[in-house]
N, C-alpha and C positions, 0 to 999 in steps of 0.2 A: 721352617718355610715347606709349604706342601706343594710339589710337582705335578704337573699332569697334561696329558696329551688328547684329549679326549677326541675318539677317531670319526666320531659321528660329525664333527665339524669340518665340512671339507664340499669343496667345490668339484661337480661333476659334469663330467659331459653327457647330460640326458640322450642325444642324438645316438650313441654309441654304448647301447646296452651291455655289450660285452668289456667297456673299460671302467673296471672299479677301482683304478687308481686315482687319486685326488689332483686336479688341477691346480697351477700356483694359484697360492693366493697372495694378493697384492698389498693389501690394506685390511687394517683391522680398527675398531675405536669403541670405546666404551660410553655407553648410554648415561648421561649425568646420574640419575637414579641408579646406578650400577646393576640394572636387572637386564639387560641386556645388550648383545655387541653387535655392531654390521660388520661385516666383511667385505671385501671386492676381489673378484678374480679375474682368473683366464677366461672363463665361461662366460663371460659380459654380462654378469648377475651380480645383481647386490645380495645378500642374504644376512637376516635377523635371526638371532639365536639369542635362548636363554642363557643367564649366566649362572643361575641355580644348579640345575644340572650337570655344567660342570665343575662346582665347587661343593657339591654337596655330591655324595655316591648315594645315598638313601634316596634323594630327588632323582638321581639319574637312572635309577632301576625302576623307581615306581612311575617317571613317565610324566610325572606333574613338578612342575608347568611343562609344557611340551618342551622339545629341546629345538627344533626348527619353528622358527616364529611366522616368518615371512620371505619369500621370494622375489626381487622387483626385477624386471625385464624389459626395461625399455630404451638400455643401453646396447648399440650395435658392434661395441670392440671391447675388450678387455678391460675392466673396473680397474683405474690405477689406485683409487682414492675415496673412502667414505671419512665422514667427517658428521658428529651431531651438533647442532646448535647447542649451546651453553642452556638455552631455555630447556631443552629435549623436544623441541614442540617440532622441529623441522632435521631432516637429515639430507646433508649433499655429497652429492659423488661424481668425480669426474673419470673421465674416460679415455681409450685411444680414438674414440670416436668425435673429438674435437668439442665434447659437449659437456655442461656442467648442469647436473639434473639435481632439483629440490622434491623432495619428497615429503608427505605431510601424513599425519594419522587420519584413516578414514575408519571408522569403527564400521559401518555398511560396507565394506570391500573384501570382506573375508572368501574364503573358498577356494576350490581349485585352480591350481595354476594353469593355466592354458598352455597346452601343447606338452604336457606332462602329468606325471601321478603324482605330483607334490600338492599338499594342502596348505594353505595360508592360514594361520591363527589368529595374526592380526592382520589388517588391512592398511597398508601404507600407499597411498595414491600420487602419482606425480603430480605436483603443485604446479611446478614452472620449468622449462628447458631454457636455458641460455646458452646462447650460442655464440662466440666471439673469438676462440680460438682457433687460430690455423693448423693447427697439430695438436699433437695428444696432450691430455691436460693430465698433467704429471703431480699433483697438491693443491690442495683446498684449504682453507682456514679461514674460522668465524673469527673476529675480533670481539674483546671485550663487551658485553651485554648484547652482542650480536647487532653490533650497529653495521658494520662492513662484513663482506663475506669475499676474500684474497682468492684467486684461482691463479696458478702459473703452469705454463707447458713447454712443450717443445718448439715451439714458434719465437722463444726468446723474449718471451711478454709476461707480465702479471696485470690482471686485468681486477679492479677494485668494482666489487657490485653495492649496490645498497642492501642492506641486511633486511630493509623491510619492505622497498618495494620491489626488490629483487629486480634491479634495474642496472645497468652497467652506468659508472660514474666516472672511470678513469681508467687508462691505459697506460702502464709504466715500458717503456721500450729502452732503457738504458741498458739492459744488458746485452754482450754478445754473441752467446750461446745458450745453448738449452736450460731453461730455468726448472732446476728440479726439486726444489723446497723452499716453504714460505712458513715463516711463523709471526707473532704478534706480540708486540710488547702489552704487555697483562696492564700496564697503565693504559693503554690506547693511544701514545704520541708516537710509534714509529711501527714501521713494518720492515722486516727483515727480509730476503730473496737469496737463493745461493744458485750459482749457476756452474757449468760446464767452463764459463769464460775465467774460471778460478778465482773468483770476485765474492763475499758478500755484500749486497748494499744495504743501507740502511736510507729509509724512506720516510718522510715527515708526513702523517695522517693530516697536519694543518693544511697544507698547500699540496702534496704530493711531490714537491723537489724532495731531489737526493740528499740527505746528510751526511752521510761516509761512505766510502768504500774500502773494505778490508780486503789485502790480496798477499799480505808476506806468508800465513801459515799455507798457503794454497798455490803457492809459486810451485811446487814441484809435485802436487796432487795429481796422481791417474786420471786420465779422462774418460776410462772404459766404464766407469761404474753408470749405474743406471740413476741413481737417486744420490741428490745430497740434501737430506733432511735435518736441519736446525733445529733446535727448541728455544725457548726464552725461559728465564729462570721464574721462579713463581713470586721471587722479592723484584724484579724486574731490573736488578743489577748486571745481570752476565747473559750473553748468547754460548751455549755450547753449540758449535758448528762441525759437522761431519767431512769426512774425506778432507783432512789434513793431512801433513807429513811434518817430520825433522830429518835433519840430517842428511839433504839433499833429495828427499824422496825414500830413503832407507826405512825410515821409522814411520808407520802407520799412528795416527792418533786423532782425538778430537780436540780439537782448540776450542781455548775459552776467551770471550770476546768482553770485555769492558766496557758496559755502558758510559756513553759521553765520550769517554778517550777512545772509545773505537778501538782498541790495540789488546792484541793477544800474546800475554806472557805467560798464562799457563795450560800446560798440555796434558789430556790424560792420555798415559803411553800403557801399552799391554798388548793390545791386540796383535796378531800376526796378518793382517791383511786389512784393506780399505772399510773402513767404519763408515756404514751407509746412512744409519739412523742415530738421531741423539732426541729423547723427550726426558722431560721433566716429571718430577711427581709433582702434582697439583700443589701441595702443602709446604709448608715451611716446616724445621724441626728447632725442636730446642735442643742444643748439646747437653744441659744437666736438668731434666725433667725437672726436679726438685730447687732450683736456682730462679732467680729472677727473670723475668724477660726481658734483657736487655741485648743491644748490638753484639756482644762477645758472646752470646749464649744462642745463637742463632746460625742455621746452616741451612741446605737444601740436598735432595736426592736427585741424581740423575743417571739412567740406562743408556746403555751402547747396544747398537747391534750392526755386526760386521760379516764383510764376505767370508770370514775364518769360521763361518757357524755357528759363533758363540756372541754369549749375551752378556753384559757385565753390568753391574749397580754400584754405582759411587756414591758416597756419603761426603760433601763436602770439608768436614772436619777432619778427614782422613787423606794421606797422600797415596792409599791404596784402596782397591774396591773391595764392598762389602760381600760381593759373591760375584763369582765367574762361572757361568754354566755354560760347559764344553761340549761340542760333538751333541747336542739337542737336538740338529737337525742334519738332514744332508745336502741341504744347498744354504745361499746366503739367506740371511736375515733381512725380510722386507720389511716390517713394519713393528712398531711397538708402541701399547699405550696402557697409561695405569688408569685404574678405577679412581673414582673420585672419593674414596675413602682413603686412598693412599695407599693401601696394604697389598693388590693385586697387580700385578704386571703380566699383561697379554702380548705374546709375539708371534708372529706370523711369518711364511718362509715360503721362497718359491718351490720346495719339495711338494706344498700342497697340504703342510699339516700346520697346526697351532697348537704353540705351548702357553701354560699358566703356569706363574711362581706366585702361588699364595702366601703372605708374608704373615706370621704372628706380631702383633703388636709390641713382645719384646725385643724383636729384630731388626725393628725401625721405631726403635724408643726416640720418645720427645716429639712427637707429630703434634701439629699444633692447629686447633679450628683454623677453619678459611677465614674468620672472622678478624683474626689477627693480622691476618695476609692483607684483608681490604684497608685494614686500619692503616698498616705500614703503609701499602701505596698511596693514601691520601696526603704522604708526603710531597710526593713528586710535585711539582709547580706547573702542572699541566690542566686544562680547560676542556675536556671534548666539546666536540660541535652539540648542539641540541636534538634531541631525537624529534623526528616527525611529529607533529601533534597525530592523535589516534592511532597509533601503528605500535601494535606488540605483538609478539609470538606468542602468548597467550590468550584463547579465544576470548572474546568478550562476554560476560554474563555465564561462562560457563559454570556447571554445578560441579566444582572441585570436589566437593565430599560426597557425593554421589559417583565421580567418575572412576573406573577403576582397570588400572593395566594388566594385560595379561602378557607375563606373570608379573607378580608383585615384587616390590624390590628386597633384593636379596646379598644386598653388603651389608661389610660387616662395620657397626658403629663404634665409634672410639671416644672414650671420654679423656676431655685435657682440661686442665686446670689455668688459670691466667688468662687474663684480656688486656694487660696494661700494653700500653703505644709503644712501638718498640722499632728499632732501626736495623736491621736484617744484615747481618756478615756471612758470606760463605768463603770458603778457604779449605782446597784440595790440598791439605796440610801445609800449608805456607805458615801455620802459626804453631804445629804441633810437628810431632816427631816425623822425620821422612825415613828412617829406615827401618821401620816396620815393626819396631820390637814391642811386642806386649799386642801386637794388633794379629788377628785372624781373618784369613780370605777363606770362605766357604767354597768348594770347586764341585761342580754339579756335575757329572756324566752320565750321558742317557742317549745311548747312540740306538736312535731310532728315528723314523720317518720315511720318508719316498721320495725318489730321486725323481725329480722334474726339471723342466727349463724353465727359462727366463727370471727376471727381478724385478721388484716392485718398489713399496715406497715407505716413508717412516712415519710414525706418528708423532702429531704435535701437539702437547697440553694445554688445553685451554683453561683460562681463568673466569669463570662465571659460577651464576647460581646452580646447584645441583636441583633444578627442576626435573618433576617427570614429566611425560609427555603430555599429560592435560593440564600441565600448569603447575600442578600441586607440588609442595615441598615435601620430599621424604622426611618423616620424621618419626622417634620412638623415643622411649627414655634414656636420653645420653647420645641421641645422634649426632652424626656432624651433620652441620649445619640447621641445626635444630632452632637456633636464634638468628638464623640467617634471612634477610627480609625476600621476598618473590621481587625477582628483577624487573624492574618497569622504570620508564622515564624518569620518574619523580626519586626512584631508590638509589640511580647511578651516582657511586661515588662523585663527590666535588672536591678537589685536592684544596686542601687549605694556603695559605700564602706563603708558606716558609719553606725556603728551597731545602732540597737533600743535599746534607755533607754529610757523606759515607766516611767512617773512621775504620772502615773494613780493612782487616789487615791482609785479607786475600789480595786486595788491590794494592796494597803498599801505598797507599796514600796518593793515588796515581787519580781518583776520579774527581779530577777538579773540572767543573764544567766550561765545556768551549762554546764559543759565541759563532755559530756558522753563517749567520746573518750576513748577508753582502749589502753594502750602501750605494744606492744608486747614484750615479753620476749624470748630471744635467746640466751642462754648462751654456745652455741656450734653451732653458726654460719658458713657460708661459710669462715669467715675471723679470727675466733678463731686460736689463734696457739697451736699445738699439739705437748704433749712432745712424743721425740722418745724413745722407749723402746728396750733394746738391753738383750740376753741374751746368757750364755755359749749354743754352737752348733748350733746357728742360722746361723752364717756365717758373711760375710762381707755385706749383704743386711741387715742392722739394721732398716729399714723403713719398714720392709715387715709387722710388726705388730703394725706399727703405726695406722691404723685403723681398726675396728671391718670387720670381714670377715662375709661374706654368703655362702653356701653350695650349690657351683653352680652357685654364683653370679659372675663370671668374663665373661663365655662365650656370645656368642653372641647367641641371640635368632631366631631361623628362623620363617618365617612363610608358613605353609603348607595347600593344597590342601584338603578339607577333604573330605573323602571317605570311603565304607565301603570296607571292607576286612577279608575274611571269608575263609583262604586256610592255609594250614601247621598246626605247632602247635598252632597258636593262635585261631582256630575254638573253639568254647565253646562246652564243652562234652555233649554229649545226656543226657538226665532224662530217666532210665526205672524205671518202677513201675507199680502199678496197674492202672486198667481204670478209676479209680477215680482221680489219679495223671495225666494222659494223658488227660483227659477232663481238670484238671485246667490248663494243659501247654495251649492247645487250646483257653481258655480266658484270660490266662495271659500269653502271649510271651515272650522269652528271648529278649532283647534287641538287637539290632544287634552291630556288634563290627567294631568301626571305628578307623581308625587311629590317631583322635584327637576330643579329650573332654575336654570343659571348662565349668567353672559356676562362673559367676562374683558374686562379694562379695556386697549384697546391701548396699547403699550409701558411694560405695568407687570407685575406678577403678581396686582395688585389684584382681587376676583372680586365678583362681586353676585350673591346668592345667594336661592331661594325655595324653601321645604318645605312641600309640601301632604300632610297627615296623613290618614291611612287610618280613623282612630279620630276622637273628637270633639274633639280639640285643634285648637288654632286655624291657620291658615295664618301663617307669618313669612318676612320676607323681611330679609336681613342684608346687610352690606358686609364684607367679608374682606379684611384687610390681608394682600399677600404671602401669602395661601393659608393663613395660619395664625392671626391673630388677629382675633376680630370685633370691632369699630370701632363699629357700632353695630346695631340690628335695631328693626324695627317689625313688629305684628300687623294682618293683614286680614282684612276681613268676609266675601269672598268667596273661593275658591280662585283660586291665581294661572294663568294660561295662559302667560305670555311674559315675557321679562325681556331689558332692555337696559341698556348703561352705556358712557358715555365717561367722559372726565377731568372735564367738566364736569356731568355730572348721571346721576341712575339712573333708569328708568322701570318698571313693573310694570303688566300687564294682567291685568283679571281677570274671570273668569267672566259677569258682569252686564253686563260693556261698559263699564266704569269703568277710568281709570288713574291710577296715583299717580306723582308724580315727587318726586326728590328730589334736594338735594343732595347733593357727597361727603361731606359730614358728617351726612348724615341729615335735614336739615331739610327742611322740605316748600315746595317753590321757585313751587308751584302749586294751586290748589285742584282737588278730586277731577274729572276730566274724564270727563263723559260722552259717551259715543259713540254708544250707543242699539244696538250690536249687539255680540258677542264680537270678541276680534282674531283676526286669519285670517294677517297677516303684521306684522313688528316689523323695524324699523332704526333706527339712530342713527348720528350723525357729528359730532364737534364737540360743535355747540350746536342740531344739529337732528334732531327728532325725526320719524320715519316710521310711520303706523300704516295698514293696510289691511282695514276690516273685514268680517265674514261677508256684510255686505248689501252691499258692493261700493263702499264708499266709502272715497276717500283723504284721508287728514289729514296737516299737516306742519307744525310749529311750530319756532318758533328760542326755545328755552328762555332764552337769555341776555337778549333782548328783550321774552320771554312776550308773542308773540303770534303768529298763525298766520302762516306765507309766502304762502297762498294759502288761501280758503274751502274747506269739504270739497269734493271734486268726484268724482261718480259715474263710476263705471270704466267705465260700459254703451257710450261713445263707442269705446272699444277691446277690449271684450270683451261682443257681441252677445248678445242674448237667444237669437237664431238659431243662433248656434255652442256648442251644449251642451260640446263637447268641447274648445273652448279656454279656457284660464285662464291666470292667471298665476305664471311658473315661477318667479321671485324678484324681489324688489322692495328695493333698496337706496336711498338717499338722500346726496347728496353735500352737503359741508359748508356751500355755499352755498344748501342747499335743494330743489335740483333734484332729482326724485325720477329714478329711472333703473330702470322698467318692462319688465322681458325675457318676453315671449308664447311660449306654445308652439307659434304659429304664424310662430316665426322673425324676429317684429319687436321692436326696441327702442323703449320710448316715454319720453316726457316730459313736463311740462306746462310750458308757456312761460307765467310771467303776464303779461309783457307783452304777449303775445296772446291770451291769456285763451283756450288751446284745449291738447290735446294735440298732440306733435309727434314723427316719427319721427327717433331717433337714427342709427339703421342698420339693415339688414333684410339678409337671407338672400340677397337678389335680386341684390347687387353680388358676392357670392361666384362669380356666372357666369363673371362678364366683366371685372370691376375687376382691375387688375396689382396693386395694392398692398395686397389683401384681407390681413387679417394673421389672420384665424380657422383658417388650417390649420396656424399653430404653435401647439402646446399648450401652454399656460401653467397653471404650478404654483400661482397665486394665484388666488382670486378675490373680492378685494378692491378692490373699483372706488374706494377712497379715494386708493390708491397713485398712483403716477406713470402708470401705463399704463393709463387708463381706457378707451381706445376697444380697444386690443388686449384687454383683458377682456370689455369688450361683443362684440365680434366672436367672442372664442373659446365664451363663451356662447352666440351663434346657432350657430356651428358644432355646438355641442354638442347642440342639439336635434336629436331623433331624428323628428319629424313629417315627412313628405312637403309639398309645396307645388308651384304653378304652375312653378317656376323648373326641376325635375327633364324639365318638357318640353322644354326646349331641349339639355338636355344631350348626344343624340345627334342634334343636328341642327347644319346648316349655320350660320354664324354672317353676320349683316350685313357689308357691307363695314368700315363706321366703327363696329362693336359694342365692339370694345376701349377706341379712345378714347372713346368715349362714355360707357361703363360707367365708366372710371376717373376721368373728370372727375367725371362726377356723383357718385361715391362720395368724392371729393376734397372735393367741393362741400356733400356732407353733412355730412361729417367736419368740417368748420369750423363751419358751425352748430352742431354737438353740441358740439364742443369750446368754443365759445363759451357756449352755454347752461351748460354746467357747469362753465365759470369753471376752464378747463384751459389755463394760458398757456404750460406748455412743449408740450404736444402741440397745440397751437393753431400755435404756431411752425412745429414740425415738417410739419403737415398744410399751412400755408403754404408752406414752403418744398418739398415735393413738389409741391406744386398749380404754383409758379411755374416749375418743372423741366420738368413735363409741357407746361403750355404753351408753354414756349421750345424744348422740342422739335417739338413740332408744327407751331410756328409761327402759332400762333393771334391775330393783332394784336389782332382786334376785343376780344378777352376778355381781353389784355393791357393793353389801354390803359384798361378799364373797371375793372380792378384796381387799376390805378395811382390812379386818379383817386379812386377809395374809398376808398384810403389816405392819399392827398395829400391831398384834402377843398379846401375853398375856398381858393383862393388866396390872398384877405388876410383869412384866418380869424385872430380873438384869441382867448386864454380871456375866456369871459364872452359871446361872439356866439352869439345864438340863432337858429342857421341849422338846428337838426336834425342838424348832425353834431356827433361827440363826437371827441376826440382819441385815446381808444385803445379798445384791444379786450383782453377778456379780462385786461384787468389792464395790456398792452404797450402801448408808443406805435406810434402806427399810421405814424407818419413815421421812426421807426426800424425796423418790418418794412419799409416800404418802399425803404430802403438795402440790404437782404440781397434783394429781389426784384427791385431794377434790376441788382445783380450778378450776379443770376443772367440775368436779359434781356440782360444785356451779352455774356452769352457766345454766344448764339444769334447766327448769321446774318441770319436773318429779323428779329429784334427789335433789334438792335443798336444802330442809330439813334435807335429810341423811348427806348432805356434812356439813350441818352447825352444825349439833350435834356432829358429828365426827370432826370437826376443835377443837372445845372446849374440846373433849375429849383426843384429841390428844395435846392440849396447856395446859392442865393438866397435862398430863404424863410428858411433858417436863419440868415442874415446879417443880414436886417431883423430878424428875433425878436431 
């Protein structure tokens, strides 16, 4: 094996000429033709490098081909993941800026990189920008055949994109914590995601439903790791997942999960700290190359990278690793990627360096051609959905023969005999000796590297054709993939009808198929017989009551054009009062009277509607099921100004200042509420209803408890009379009853019941200096009840066009501690806001960012104060009244403290403080 660390593969901050050290590299991935790699780093750039100068010293010295091929600069935050499509045509990247970018080869876009002295030998242009996540994108993965692209992030979701149209298809929201890893089943039947909620979830690609959830090996896993990268074996039989533990969390392992059974009985033990990344070699291997290709003669190879700065490579026929590379890096491993020839492993670290392990074919003996893998995968009884007509990653009509990439492919080719149909088995020593006799583990120690901050991601191997960027198949005499057809809709493997029944000794005969399909129960279906009911006085039509009736359900609904009406009896009555009241009306105008109003019920197609007639007809409100059938209606004594509906209730505000509240079935939940002034703004979320009146009064109720969250409050505290041009731009309510009021002066307020006063949730002031301000990124949603409440708030602030005092600072020199102070103040304000609004996911995210900032700056005083606040009294017990509560935003403070201490432990300044408190926390937990 040849080991190298090319010093020129580095991400640097071009704005700081004096900084010669490399910034953390978070991701690395090898192009399918092996001629180039892509890396992503803290400098917010994607960089593409030639592999030939890395693997060949002569090429490195001659500079042919060029070492650096391209630098891509569209991201505005650190690039956390880069993944080539299996076709090699596209490159996907994910970043802290919440965006997934798709890059395409552009032969005409070479030249100097804007803002630096770098020169692009190759041209890669941004093909499409994919917004959709509300927080950092931690990983992306292409499905077999590039049919789909999956992206996951710190917003606790996974998004499935069409791999051809690059449009969103599905959002998977089952996780309750940050999602930090994703991989595809090489068959295309399943998708696996791994999250901080200590689960691995398996999703079906047929309907995107959840197939299984694996929790056992992750129950005691630490929550401090930045990534939980997992990988699917090339035979499709197993998943190797990172960040697992044995022995109540004291032994760090990688867990091997069996397909269909979804159990984890095999552990890869040996690393001294958390395993961050697992990635399989894309090839299957023959245990005995001279023997026939059969079930007992097949195994696979997987590489692990961990926080102990070491890389291990395992072959599943052995219970011990093939090689362990220790102290290769100064910091933890961020990403791993195998080349498509199966002989080169690339490893990236947060210390800013890249290590390359180039194996000799004799060291990885028995490598099988990819055609054997394809033939094997066809045994699974799964048929993928058809590829859309006319879509392919290969340019139509391209002259592949004359197209040439720079640099040419430089991968090592492998000759393998045997193409018979096989059933694969993998066994980490289950069928061989477990005492290690006769086995040799190679240990590589190379104390090199640079000390940097931050951690990154893991690489997930793909399962597709090794096509070059222009669609050509790399070929030479005996080359891997020589007989492999070009990936296209017609050549996508179609499984045969025989189900796979493995005799794999690794799974010990436990891979029996489990039918996870549920049987729908419908006792009152459309074909059910219904008994007729007759009664005295009903008449001859005894079928009249044979089915349930709805109030107004039989009439035909008419579509009307919405328009404003303001004459006759429906005109709202003017409010006569003091000058202060008149001033309030100027800031909170009465809503216009429209002939038609509607409110959609979130999560379904139901509607709550109001119709104001222009003649003498009464005003009516109705609830419409599925937008078609009227379930109930009611008539109002005054015209409707606004309507709002949730799954719990429906509310209508009228021109006389009164409000009616109904249940989903049309029953009056409460007496008619009299506000004293017409409605100016209205919003609802779950059981909470918010109304601001034209008199400047804020009302908020809990409809389930039929009580007020707080007494009616005047908004004069945040909208003073001496500010005639200041008003409320938007008003929404959280499910816990906390209002979110966005003002035109660039400040967002809420009302804190415990303090009895309005408080600021955020303000435009922090946009001037905070490094974590999210308002610069556009958001497509205005729903503050979703996962990204803070991002929505800051986006709404940025959208305000009014100028304020902060514009004075835009062109002035900032004080020395400006950025640090503004960022810390912003994060502390965000912590209080997420606590008040009851946003546990965002509170945890803000706390993590706050702890990292304190650790980076080395502020021991703030760190110790935060630790004591989360730890509480040393001898605290449940029921003790000392003013300290064990939870915040629904999260255990001491569980949060574990994550904070893990962050502090990585800081040189705070390491001893963190270790001391970790011991104290462990003793407190044991005493409990």
